[in-house]
Biopython code that builds the backbone (N, CA, C, O; Angstrom):
import numpy as np
from Bio.PDB.StructureBuilder import StructureBuilder

atoms = [
    (1, "MET", "N", (12.170, -12.870, 8.513)),
    (1, "MET", "CA", (12.243, -12.069, 9.719)),
    (1, "MET", "C", (10.866, -11.480, 9.988)),
    (1, "MET", "O", (10.250, -10.890, 9.100)),
    (2, "LYS", "N", (10.398, -11.639, 11.189)),
    (2, "LYS", "CA", (9.070, -11.153, 11.545)),
    (2, "LYS", "C", (9.187, -9.793, 12.219)),
    (2, "LYS", "O", (9.928, -9.629, 13.189)),
    (3, "GLU", "N", (8.457, -8.835, 11.702)),
    (3, "GLU", "CA", (8.448, -7.474, 12.240)),
    (3, "GLU", "C", (7.116, -7.264, 12.965)),
    (3, "GLU", "O", (6.051, -7.511, 12.399)),
    (4, "ASN", "N", (7.181, -6.810, 14.212)),
    (4, "ASN", "CA", (5.959, -6.617, 14.983)),
    (4, "ASN", "C", (5.729, -5.174, 15.404)),
    (4, "ASN", "O", (4.732, -4.885, 16.065)),
    (5, "HIS", "N", (6.606, -4.277, 15.046)),
    (5, "HIS", "CA", (6.426, -2.895, 15.476)),
    (5, "HIS", "C", (5.705, -2.081, 14.411)),
    (5, "HIS", "O", (5.505, -2.526, 13.281)),
    (6, "THR", "N", (5.323, -0.878, 14.809)),
    (6, "THR", "CA", (4.583, 0.015, 13.928)),
    (6, "THR", "C", (5.552, 0.872, 13.120)),
    (6, "THR", "O", (6.583, 1.313, 13.628)),
    (7, "PHE", "N", (5.204, 1.101, 11.855)),
    (7, "PHE", "CA", (5.993, 1.937, 10.958)),
    (7, "PHE", "C", (5.263, 3.262, 10.781)),
    (7, "PHE", "O", (4.034, 3.289, 10.706)),
    (8, "PHE", "N", (6.006, 4.353, 10.713)),
    (8, "PHE", "CA", (5.395, 5.676, 10.643)),
    (8, "PHE", "C", (5.606, 6.327, 9.285)),
    (8, "PHE", "O", (6.677, 6.223, 8.687)),
    (9, "VAL", "N", (4.564, 7.002, 8.812)),
    (9, "VAL", "CA", (4.630, 7.785, 7.580)),
    (9, "VAL", "C", (4.904, 9.223, 7.993)),
    (9, "VAL", "O", (4.152, 9.803, 8.777)),
    (10, "GLN", "N", (5.977, 9.796, 7.467)),
    (10, "GLN", "CA", (6.358, 11.164, 7.806)),
    (10, "GLN", "C", (5.575, 12.191, 6.997)),
    (10, "GLN", "O", (5.348, 13.308, 7.460)),
    (11, "SER", "N", (5.165, 11.815, 5.794)),
    (11, "SER", "CA", (4.496, 12.735, 4.869)),
    (11, "SER", "C", (3.125, 13.159, 5.377)),
    (11, "SER", "O", (2.473, 12.436, 6.129)),
    (12, "LYS", "N", (2.702, 14.346, 4.950)),
    (12, "LYS", "CA", (1.355, 14.831, 5.248)),
    (12, "LYS", "C", (0.448, 14.690, 4.033)),
    (12, "LYS", "O", (-0.755, 14.937, 4.111)),
    (13, "THR", "N", (1.038, 14.292, 2.911)),
    (13, "THR", "CA", (0.310, 14.182, 1.653)),
    (13, "THR", "C", (-0.585, 12.947, 1.652)),
    (13, "THR", "O", (-0.166, 11.868, 2.069)),
    (14, "ALA", "N", (-1.812, 13.112, 1.183)),
    (14, "ALA", "CA", (-2.722, 11.973, 1.067)),
    (14, "ALA", "C", (-2.154, 10.989, 0.054)),
    (14, "ALA", "O", (-1.563, 11.406, -0.942)),
    (15, "PRO", "N", (-2.322, 9.686, 0.289)),
    (15, "PRO", "CA", (-1.745, 8.701, -0.611)),
    (15, "PRO", "C", (-2.514, 8.574, -1.926)),
    (15, "PRO", "O", (-3.666, 8.989, -2.049)),
    (16, "THR", "N", (-1.830, 7.987, -2.894)),
    (16, "THR", "CA", (-2.469, 7.565, -4.134)),
    (16, "THR", "C", (-2.638, 6.058, -4.031)),
    (16, "THR", "O", (-1.688, 5.341, -3.718)),
    (17, "VAL", "N", (-3.838, 5.582, -4.293)),
    (17, "VAL", "CA", (-4.127, 4.152, -4.200)),
    (17, "VAL", "C", (-4.406, 3.630, -5.598)),
    (17, "VAL", "O", (-5.333, 4.086, -6.267)),
    (18, "GLU", "N", (-3.599, 2.672, -6.036)),
    (18, "GLU", "CA", (-3.770, 2.043, -7.336)),
    (18, "GLU", "C", (-4.366, 0.661, -7.098)),
    (18, "GLU", "O", (-3.766, -0.168, -6.413)),
    (19, "ILE", "N", (-5.545, 0.412, -7.663)),
    (19, "ILE", "CA", (-6.253, -0.843, -7.403)),
    (19, "ILE", "C", (-6.433, -1.632, -8.690)),
    (19, "ILE", "O", (-6.818, -1.085, -9.724)),
    (20, "ASP", "N", (-6.146, -2.929, -8.608)),
    (20, "ASP", "CA", (-6.417, -3.863, -9.698)),
    (20, "ASP", "C", (-7.409, -4.887, -9.147)),
    (20, "ASP", "O", (-7.019, -5.862, -8.504)),
    (21, "PHE", "N", (-8.698, -4.649, -9.408)),
    (21, "PHE", "CA", (-9.727, -5.526, -8.852)),
    (21, "PHE", "C", (-9.666, -6.927, -9.435)),
    (21, "PHE", "O", (-10.019, -7.889, -8.752)),
    (22, "ASP", "N", (-9.224, -7.066, -10.688)),
    (22, "ASP", "CA", (-9.115, -8.386, -11.301)),
    (22, "ASP", "C", (-8.097, -9.265, -10.574)),
    (22, "ASP", "O", (-8.287, -10.475, -10.445)),
    (23, "SER", "N", (-7.018, -8.643, -10.103)),
    (23, "SER", "CA", (-5.958, -9.380, -9.403)),
    (23, "SER", "C", (-6.117, -9.345, -7.890)),
    (23, "SER", "O", (-5.327, -9.953, -7.168)),
    (24, "HIS", "N", (-7.130, -8.639, -7.405)),
    (24, "HIS", "CA", (-7.340, -8.472, -5.958)),
    (24, "HIS", "C", (-6.083, -7.878, -5.312)),
    (24, "HIS", "O", (-5.628, -8.335, -4.263)),
    (25, "ALA", "N", (-5.533, -6.843, -5.971)),
    (25, "ALA", "CA", (-4.290, -6.222, -5.504)),
    (25, "ALA", "C", (-4.423, -4.705, -5.490)),
    (25, "ALA", "O", (-5.187, -4.123, -6.261)),
    (26, "ALA", "N", (-3.662, -4.081, -4.597)),
    (26, "ALA", "CA", (-3.647, -2.622, -4.510)),
    (26, "ALA", "C", (-2.284, -2.166, -4.017)),
    (26, "ALA", "O", (-1.575, -2.902, -3.330)),
    (27, "TYR", "N", (-1.929, -0.934, -4.383)),
    (27, "TYR", "CA", (-0.710, -0.315, -3.857)),
    (27, "TYR", "C", (-1.087, 1.047, -3.298)),
    (27, "TYR", "O", (-1.643, 1.886, -4.006)),
    (28, "VAL", "N", (-0.783, 1.262, -2.029)),
    (28, "VAL", "CA", (-1.044, 2.529, -1.351)),
    (28, "VAL", "C", (0.285, 3.288, -1.336)),
    (28, "VAL", "O", (1.190, 2.940, -0.578)),
    (29, "ARG", "N", (0.403, 4.320, -2.171)),
    (29, "ARG", "CA", (1.660, 5.060, -2.318)),
    (29, "ARG", "C", (1.604, 6.354, -1.503)),
    (29, "ARG", "O", (0.793, 7.241, -1.771)),
    (30, "PHE", "N", (2.483, 6.438, -0.503)),
    (30, "PHE", "CA", (2.571, 7.640, 0.325)),
    (30, "PHE", "C", (3.541, 8.666, -0.262)),
    (30, "PHE", "O", (3.382, 9.870, -0.059)),
    (31, "LYS", "N", (4.544, 8.176, -0.990)),
    (31, "LYS", "CA", (5.520, 9.073, -1.612)),
    (31, "LYS", "C", (6.236, 8.320, -2.717)),
    (31, "LYS", "O", (6.199, 7.090, -2.770)),
    (32, "SER", "N", (6.890, 9.069, -3.601)),
    (32, "SER", "CA", (7.693, 8.462, -4.655)),
    (32, "SER", "C", (9.102, 8.240, -4.126)),
    (32, "SER", "O", (9.547, 8.927, -3.207)),
    (33, "GLY", "N", (9.786, 7.292, -4.705)),
    (33, "GLY", "CA", (11.161, 7.045, -4.309)),
    (33, "GLY", "C", (11.590, 5.645, -4.672)),
    (33, "GLY", "O", (10.780, 4.805, -5.063)),
    (34, "LYS", "N", (12.867, 5.411, -4.536)),
    (34, "LYS", "CA", (13.449, 4.110, -4.820)),
    (34, "LYS", "C", (13.305, 3.216, -3.586)),
    (34, "LYS", "O", (13.643, 3.616, -2.471)),
    (35, "VAL", "N", (12.807, 2.021, -3.802)),
    (35, "VAL", "CA", (12.625, 1.079, -2.699)),
    (35, "VAL", "C", (13.972, 0.473, -2.320)),
    (35, "VAL", "O", (14.669, -0.101, -3.157)),
    (36, "ALA", "N", (14.325, 0.611, -1.039)),
    (36, "ALA", "CA", (15.575, 0.059, -0.527)),
    (36, "ALA", "C", (15.345, -1.215, 0.280)),
    (36, "ALA", "O", (16.247, -2.043, 0.417)),
    (37, "LYS", "N", (14.126, -1.369, 0.817)),
    (37, "LYS", "CA", (13.828, -2.526, 1.667)),
    (37, "LYS", "C", (12.332, -2.794, 1.615)),
    (37, "LYS", "O", (11.524, -1.867, 1.548)),
    (38, "THR", "N", (11.978, -4.060, 1.645)),
    (38, "THR", "CA", (10.576, -4.466, 1.684)),
    (38, "THR", "C", (10.392, -5.474, 2.808)),
    (38, "THR", "O", (11.177, -6.411, 2.955)),
    (39, "ILE", "N", (9.348, -5.269, 3.593)),
    (39, "ILE", "CA", (9.003, -6.223, 4.651)),
    (39, "ILE", "C", (7.667, -6.853, 4.275)),
    (39, "ILE", "O", (6.686, -6.150, 4.034)),
    (40, "ALA", "N", (7.638, -8.173, 4.227)),
    (40, "ALA", "CA", (6.430, -8.910, 3.854)),
    (40, "ALA", "C", (5.696, -9.385, 5.103)),
    (40, "ALA", "O", (6.312, -9.760, 6.100)),
    (41, "LYS", "N", (4.376, -9.363, 5.026)),
    (41, "LYS", "CA", (3.515, -9.829, 6.121)),
    (41, "LYS", "C", (2.327, -10.562, 5.523)),
    (41, "LYS", "O", (2.007, -10.377, 4.349)),
    (42, "GLN", "N", (1.681, -11.380, 6.314)),
    (42, "GLN", "CA", (0.428, -12.010, 5.900)),
    (42, "GLN", "C", (-0.565, -11.858, 7.048)),
    (42, "GLN", "O", (-0.234, -12.089, 8.210)),
    (43, "THR", "N", (-1.796, -11.461, 6.697)),
    (43, "THR", "CA", (-2.821, -11.287, 7.727)),
    (43, "THR", "C", (-3.461, -12.636, 8.041)),
    (43, "THR", "O", (-3.298, -13.603, 7.298)),
    (44, "ALA", "N", (-4.184, -12.683, 9.141)),
    (44, "ALA", "CA", (-4.891, -13.899, 9.516)),
    (44, "ALA", "C", (-5.929, -14.280, 8.466)),
    (44, "ALA", "O", (-6.258, -15.456, 8.311)),
    (45, "GLY", "N", (-6.445, -13.284, 7.745)),
    (45, "GLY", "CA", (-7.437, -13.528, 6.699)),
    (45, "GLY", "C", (-6.834, -13.955, 5.370)),
    (45, "GLY", "O", (-7.569, -14.180, 4.409)),
    (46, "GLY", "N", (-5.506, -14.072, 5.293)),
    (46, "GLY", "CA", (-4.850, -14.538, 4.087)),
    (46, "GLY", "C", (-4.389, -13.456, 3.129)),
    (46, "GLY", "O", (-3.875, -13.763, 2.053)),
    (47, "MET", "N", (-4.562, -12.192, 3.499)),
    (47, "MET", "CA", (-4.093, -11.111, 2.643)),
    (47, "MET", "C", (-2.581, -10.977, 2.802)),
    (47, "MET", "O", (-2.064, -11.001, 3.919)),
    (48, "HIS", "N", (-1.877, -10.835, 1.680)),
    (48, "HIS", "CA", (-0.433, -10.637, 1.684)),
    (48, "HIS", "C", (-0.144, -9.142, 1.611)),
    (48, "HIS", "O", (-0.754, -8.419, 0.822)),
    (49, "LEU", "N", (0.787, -8.690, 2.437)),
    (49, "LEU", "CA", (1.168, -7.282, 2.469)),
    (49, "LEU", "C", (2.670, -7.166, 2.275)),
    (49, "LEU", "O", (3.429, -8.026, 2.721)),
    (50, "ALA", "N", (3.093, -6.115, 1.617)),
    (50, "ALA", "CA", (4.510, -5.792, 1.486)),
    (50, "ALA", "C", (4.644, -4.293, 1.736)),
    (50, "ALA", "O", (4.035, -3.483, 1.037)),
    (51, "ILE", "N", (5.445, -3.931, 2.738)),
    (51, "ILE", "CA", (5.658, -2.528, 3.065)),
    (51, "ILE", "C", (7.014, -2.133, 2.497)),
    (51, "ILE", "O", (8.034, -2.728, 2.846)),
    (52, "ASP", "N", (7.027, -1.126, 1.617)),
    (52, "ASP", "CA", (8.250, -0.660, 0.970)),
    (52, "ASP", "C", (8.799, 0.552, 1.699)),
    (52, "ASP", "O", (8.053, 1.439, 2.113)),
    (53, "PHE", "N", (10.142, 0.576, 1.854)),
    (53, "PHE", "CA", (10.840, 1.663, 2.544)),
    (53, "PHE", "C", (11.935, 2.229, 1.647)),
    (53, "PHE", "O", (12.497, 1.518, 0.814)),
    (54, "ASP", "N", (12.233, 3.514, 1.824)),
    (54, "ASP", "CA", (13.362, 4.100, 1.114)),
    (54, "ASP", "C", (14.635, 3.893, 1.937)),
    (54, "ASP", "O", (14.605, 3.247, 2.984)),
    (55, "SER", "N", (15.747, 4.441, 1.460)),
    (55, "SER", "CA", (17.034, 4.235, 2.133)),
    (55, "SER", "C", (17.113, 4.893, 3.508)),
    (55, "SER", "O", (17.977, 4.545, 4.312)),
    (56, "ARG", "N", (16.213, 5.844, 3.785)),
    (56, "ARG", "CA", (16.179, 6.498, 5.107)),
    (56, "ARG", "C", (15.212, 5.807, 6.060)),
    (56, "ARG", "O", (15.041, 6.242, 7.199)),
    (57, "GLY", "N", (14.574, 4.721, 5.593)),
    (57, "GLY", "CA", (13.651, 3.974, 6.438)),
    (57, "GLY", "C", (12.243, 4.522, 6.459)),
    (57, "GLY", "O", (11.429, 4.105, 7.283)),
    (58, "GLU", "N", (11.939, 5.457, 5.560)),
    (58, "GLU", "CA", (10.593, 6.025, 5.496)),
    (58, "GLU", "C", (9.705, 5.155, 4.611)),
    (58, "GLU", "O", (10.163, 4.607, 3.608)),
    (59, "VAL", "N", (8.439, 5.033, 4.987)),
    (59, "VAL", "CA", (7.494, 4.225, 4.231)),
    (59, "VAL", "C", (7.194, 4.891, 2.895)),
    (59, "VAL", "O", (6.792, 6.053, 2.839)),
    (60, "ILE", "N", (7.397, 4.129, 1.816)),
    (60, "ILE", "CA", (7.024, 4.588, 0.479)),
    (60, "ILE", "C", (5.596, 4.155, 0.178)),
    (60, "ILE", "O", (4.788, 4.938, -0.319)),
    (61, "GLY", "N", (5.297, 2.889, 0.486)),
    (61, "GLY", "CA", (3.958, 2.399, 0.186)),
    (61, "GLY", "C", (3.706, 1.009, 0.724)),
    (61, "GLY", "O", (4.593, 0.356, 1.273)),
    (62, "ILE", "N", (2.463, 0.576, 0.550)),
    (62, "ILE", "CA", (2.024, -0.743, 1.008)),
    (62, "ILE", "C", (1.368, -1.468, -0.163)),
    (62, "ILE", "O", (0.434, -0.952, -0.777)),
    (63, "GLU", "N", (1.855, -2.647, -0.463)),
    (63, "GLU", "CA", (1.212, -3.492, -1.475)),
    (63, "GLU", "C", (0.316, -4.482, -0.748)),
    (63, "GLU", "O", (0.712, -5.063, 0.263)),
    (64, "SER", "N", (-0.868, -4.668, -1.254)),
    (64, "SER", "CA", (-1.851, -5.578, -0.663)),
    (64, "SER", "C", (-2.347, -6.518, -1.752)),
    (64, "SER", "O", (-2.792, -6.072, -2.810)),
    (65, "ILE", "N", (-2.270, -7.812, -1.492)),
    (65, "ILE", "CA", (-2.727, -8.812, -2.456)),
    (65, "ILE", "C", (-3.613, -9.821, -1.728)),
    (65, "ILE", "O", (-3.273, -10.302, -0.647)),
    (66, "GLY", "N", (-4.745, -10.130, -2.336)),
    (66, "GLY", "CA", (-5.595, -11.184, -1.794)),
    (66, "GLY", "C", (-6.806, -10.700, -1.022)),
    (66, "GLY", "O", (-7.334, -11.433, -0.185)),
    (67, "PHE", "N", (-7.257, -9.482, -1.282)),
    (67, "PHE", "CA", (-8.457, -9.000, -0.597)),
    (67, "PHE", "C", (-9.682, -9.294, -1.451)),
    (67, "PHE", "O", (-9.597, -9.350, -2.678)),
    (68, "ASN", "N", (-10.814, -9.481, -0.797)),
    (68, "ASN", "CA", (-12.077, -9.647, -1.510)),
    (68, "ASN", "C", (-12.798, -8.310, -1.659)),
    (68, "ASN", "O", (-13.500, -8.072, -2.641)),
    (69, "GLU", "N", (-12.612, -7.456, -0.675)),
    (69, "GLU", "CA", (-13.202, -6.118, -0.682)),
    (69, "GLU", "C", (-12.148, -5.161, -0.145)),
    (69, "GLU", "O", (-11.682, -5.317, 0.983)),
    (70, "PHE", "N", (-11.769, -4.164, -0.956)),
    (70, "PHE", "CA", (-10.699, -3.261, -0.547)),
    (70, "PHE", "C", (-11.195, -2.264, 0.492)),
    (70, "PHE", "O", (-12.257, -1.661, 0.335)),
    (71, "ASN", "N", (-10.408, -2.099, 1.562)),
    (71, "ASN", "CA", (-10.699, -1.145, 2.617)),
    (71, "ASN", "C", (-9.374, -0.504, 3.019)),
    (71, "ASN", "O", (-8.527, -1.155, 3.629)),
    (72, "LEU", "N", (-9.196, 0.767, 2.678)),
    (72, "LEU", "CA", (-7.927, 1.452, 2.904)),
    (72, "LEU", "C", (-7.494, 1.429, 4.364)),
    (72, "LEU", "O", (-6.335, 1.137, 4.658)),
    (73, "SER", "N", (-8.390, 1.728, 5.262)),
    (73, "SER", "CA", (-8.000, 1.768, 6.686)),
    (73, "SER", "C", (-7.609, 0.386, 7.198)),
    (73, "SER", "O", (-6.721, 0.274, 8.043)),
    (74, "LYS", "N", (-8.253, -0.661, 6.704)),
    (74, "LYS", "CA", (-7.888, -2.020, 7.135)),
    (74, "LYS", "C", (-6.517, -2.432, 6.606)),
    (74, "LYS", "O", (-5.760, -3.103, 7.307)),
    (75, "VAL", "N", (-6.193, -2.037, 5.378)),
    (75, "VAL", "CA", (-4.876, -2.351, 4.818)),
    (75, "VAL", "C", (-3.788, -1.647, 5.615)),
    (75, "VAL", "O", (-2.785, -2.268, 5.969)),
    (76, "VAL", "N", (-3.967, -0.367, 5.902)),
    (76, "VAL", "CA", (-2.978, 0.404, 6.659)),
    (76, "VAL", "C", (-2.826, -0.168, 8.069)),
    (76, "VAL", "O", (-1.707, -0.291, 8.566)),
    (77, "ALA", "N", (-3.921, -0.511, 8.706)),
    (77, "ALA", "CA", (-3.866, -1.085, 10.060)),
    (77, "ALA", "C", (-3.191, -2.454, 10.052)),
    (77, "ALA", "O", (-2.376, -2.745, 10.928)),
    (78, "ALA", "N", (-3.518, -3.291, 9.078)),
    (78, "ALA", "CA", (-2.933, -4.632, 9.000)),
    (78, "ALA", "C", (-1.425, -4.569, 8.769)),
    (78, "ALA", "O", (-0.682, -5.430, 9.239)),
    (79, "ALA", "N", (-0.977, -3.543, 8.040)),
    (79, "ALA", "CA", (0.453, -3.368, 7.783)),
    (79, "ALA", "C", (1.169, -2.739, 8.981)),
    (79, "ALA", "O", (2.396, -2.639, 8.993)),
    (80, "LYS", "N", (0.411, -2.324, 9.972)),
    (80, "LYS", "CA", (0.930, -1.643, 11.161)),
    (80, "LYS", "C", (1.680, -0.372, 10.776)),
    (80, "LYS", "O", (2.786, -0.101, 11.244)),
    (81, "VAL", "N", (1.028, 0.395, 9.902)),
    (81, "VAL", "CA", (1.572, 1.683, 9.476)),
    (81, "VAL", "C", (0.733, 2.781, 10.113)),
    (81, "VAL", "O", (-0.492, 2.794, 9.996)),
    (82, "ASP", "N", (1.409, 3.696, 10.786)),
    (82, "ASP", "CA", (0.740, 4.820, 11.432)),
    (82, "ASP", "C", (1.060, 6.084, 10.635)),
    (82, "ASP", "O", (2.226, 6.410, 10.413)),
    (83, "ALA", "N", (0.032, 6.776, 10.217)),
    (83, "ALA", "CA", (0.191, 7.999, 9.435)),
    (83, "ALA", "C", (-0.653, 9.094, 10.070)),
    (83, "ALA", "O", (-1.684, 9.481, 9.521)),
    (84, "PRO", "N", (-0.221, 9.599, 11.226)),
    (84, "PRO", "CA", (-1.055, 10.535, 11.986)),
    (84, "PRO", "C", (-1.331, 11.866, 11.289)),
    (84, "PRO", "O", (-2.312, 12.535, 11.615)),
    (85, "ASN", "N", (-0.485, 12.262, 10.335)),
    (85, "ASN", "CA", (-0.655, 13.548, 9.668)),
    (85, "ASN", "C", (-1.329, 13.452, 8.309)),
    (85, "ASN", "O", (-1.474, 14.455, 7.611)),
    (86, "VAL", "N", (-1.744, 12.240, 7.930)),
    (86, "VAL", "CA", (-2.331, 12.015, 6.610)),
    (86, "VAL", "C", (-3.852, 12.048, 6.689)),
    (86, "VAL", "O", (-4.453, 11.391, 7.540)),
    (87, "ASP", "N", (-4.464, 12.810, 5.805)),
    (87, "ASP", "CA", (-5.920, 12.850, 5.703)),
    (87, "ASP", "C", (-6.336, 11.840, 4.628)),
    (87, "ASP", "O", (-6.318, 12.144, 3.435)),
    (88, "PHE", "N", (-6.709, 10.643, 5.067)),
    (88, "PHE", "CA", (-7.041, 9.567, 4.134)),
    (88, "PHE", "C", (-8.307, 9.854, 3.333)),
    (88, "PHE", "O", (-8.537, 9.235, 2.295)),
    (89, "SER", "N", (-9.121, 10.780, 3.803)),
    (89, "SER", "CA", (-10.327, 11.122, 3.041)),
    (89, "SER", "C", (-9.972, 11.820, 1.727)),
    (89, "SER", "O", (-10.815, 11.934, 0.837)),
    (90, "LYS", "N", (-8.727, 12.286, 1.604)),
    (90, "LYS", "CA", (-8.286, 12.956, 0.385)),
    (90, "LYS", "C", (-7.448, 12.039, -0.515)),
    (90, "LYS", "O", (-6.836, 12.501, -1.478)),
    (91, "ALA", "N", (-7.422, 10.754, -0.201)),
    (91, "ALA", "CA", (-6.649, 9.803, -1.007)),
    (91, "ALA", "C", (-7.166, 9.782, -2.434)),
    (91, "ALA", "O", (-8.372, 9.862, -2.668)),
    (92, "LYS", "N", (-6.252, 9.676, -3.383)),
    (92, "LYS", "CA", (-6.600, 9.571, -4.794)),
    (92, "LYS", "C", (-6.682, 8.085, -5.136)),
    (92, "LYS", "O", (-5.710, 7.350, -4.961)),
    (93, "ILE", "N", (-7.829, 7.650, -5.617)),
    (93, "ILE", "CA", (-8.035, 6.244, -5.961)),
    (93, "ILE", "C", (-7.982, 6.105, -7.474)),
    (93, "ILE", "O", (-8.695, 6.801, -8.197)),
    (94, "ARG", "N", (-7.129, 5.197, -7.948)),
    (94, "ARG", "CA", (-6.998, 4.956, -9.383)),
    (94, "ARG", "C", (-7.113, 3.462, -9.655)),
    (94, "ARG", "O", (-6.572, 2.633, -8.923)),
    (95, "SER", "N", (-7.824, 3.144, -10.714)),
    (95, "SER", "CA", (-7.903, 1.763, -11.169)),
    (95, "SER", "C", (-6.763, 1.530, -12.147)),
    (95, "SER", "O", (-6.519, 2.356, -13.027)),
    (96, "THR", "N", (-6.067, 0.416, -11.999)),
    (96, "THR", "CA", (-4.999, 0.110, -12.951)),
    (96, "THR", "C", (-5.625, -0.324, -14.269)),
    (96, "THR", "O", (-6.695, -0.932, -14.272)),
    (97, "PRO", "N", (-4.973, -0.020, -15.388)),
    (97, "PRO", "CA", (-5.540, -0.421, -16.680)),
    (97, "PRO", "C", (-5.555, -1.943, -16.823)),
    (97, "PRO", "O", (-4.656, -2.636, -16.348)),
    (98, "HIS", "N", (-6.582, -2.436, -17.479)),
    (98, "HIS", "CA", (-6.654, -3.871, -17.739)),
    (98, "HIS", "C", (-5.670, -4.222, -18.843)),
    (98, "HIS", "O", (-5.292, -3.371, -19.647)),
    (99, "ARG", "N", (-5.269, -5.456, -18.871)),
    (99, "ARG", "CA", (-4.299, -5.928, -19.853)),
    (99, "ARG", "C", (-4.755, -5.612, -21.293)),
    (99, "ARG", "O", (-3.942, -5.235, -22.137)),
    (100, "GLU", "N", (-6.062, -5.771, -21.561)),
    (100, "GLU", "CA", (-6.574, -5.500, -22.897)),
    (100, "GLU", "C", (-6.378, -4.033, -23.263)),
    (100, "GLU", "O", (-6.058, -3.712, -24.407)),
    (101, "GLU", "N", (-6.569, -3.146, -22.292)),
    (101, "GLU", "CA", (-6.391, -1.716, -22.536)),
    (101, "GLU", "C", (-4.929, -1.388, -22.833)),
    (101, "GLU", "O", (-4.639, -0.533, -23.670)),
    (102, "LEU", "N", (-4.008, -2.068, -22.144)),
    (102, "LEU", "CA", (-2.588, -1.836, -22.371)),
    (102, "LEU", "C", (-2.181, -2.306, -23.762)),
    (102, "LEU", "O", (-1.399, -1.639, -24.438)),
    (103, "CYS", "N", (-2.710, -3.457, -24.194)),
    (103, "CYS", "CA", (-2.368, -4.007, -25.509)),
    (103, "CYS", "C", (-2.923, -3.149, -26.640)),
    (103, "CYS", "O", (-2.328, -3.078, -27.715)),
    (104, "ALA", "N", (-4.047, -2.504, -26.405)),
    (104, "ALA", "CA", (-4.688, -1.681, -27.439)),
    (104, "ALA", "C", (-3.988, -0.334, -27.597)),
    (104, "ALA", "O", (-4.111, 0.310, -28.639)),
    (105, "ALA", "N", (-3.265, 0.088, -26.586)),
    (105, "ALA", "CA", (-2.608, 1.415, -26.620)),
    (105, "ALA", "C", (-1.411, 1.453, -27.536)),
    (105, "ALA", "O", (-0.765, 2.493, -27.665)),
]
sb = StructureBuilder()
sb.init_structure("model")
sb.init_model(0)
sb.init_chain("A")
sb.init_seg("    ")
for serial, (resi, resn, name, xyz) in enumerate(atoms, 1):
    if name == "N":
        sb.init_residue(resn, " ", resi, " ")
    sb.init_atom(name, np.array(xyz, "f"), 0.0, 1.0, " ", f" {name:<3s}", serial, name[0])
structure = sb.get_structure()
């Protein structure tokens, strides 16, 4: 099913962005919660996106796979997510641990 409309983020909290540069993947988390629905999209540039929603239809986060250079505003725009109350300059950026680091723990 192809979705062409814009999705809105209700939260005012800046997102947490988890990036795995080795896998060319990132997750932009706007809020915590159980995922009830996921809508998948692909950009013209070949990036795969998955927008996760809770049971009330609110955006939980955006998964992005296949980027060469991560750009938060481009990921949000490509997913057609509008977050008018979010200050993206305050986003928390975290690198995911590498597999070797997980095995050593």
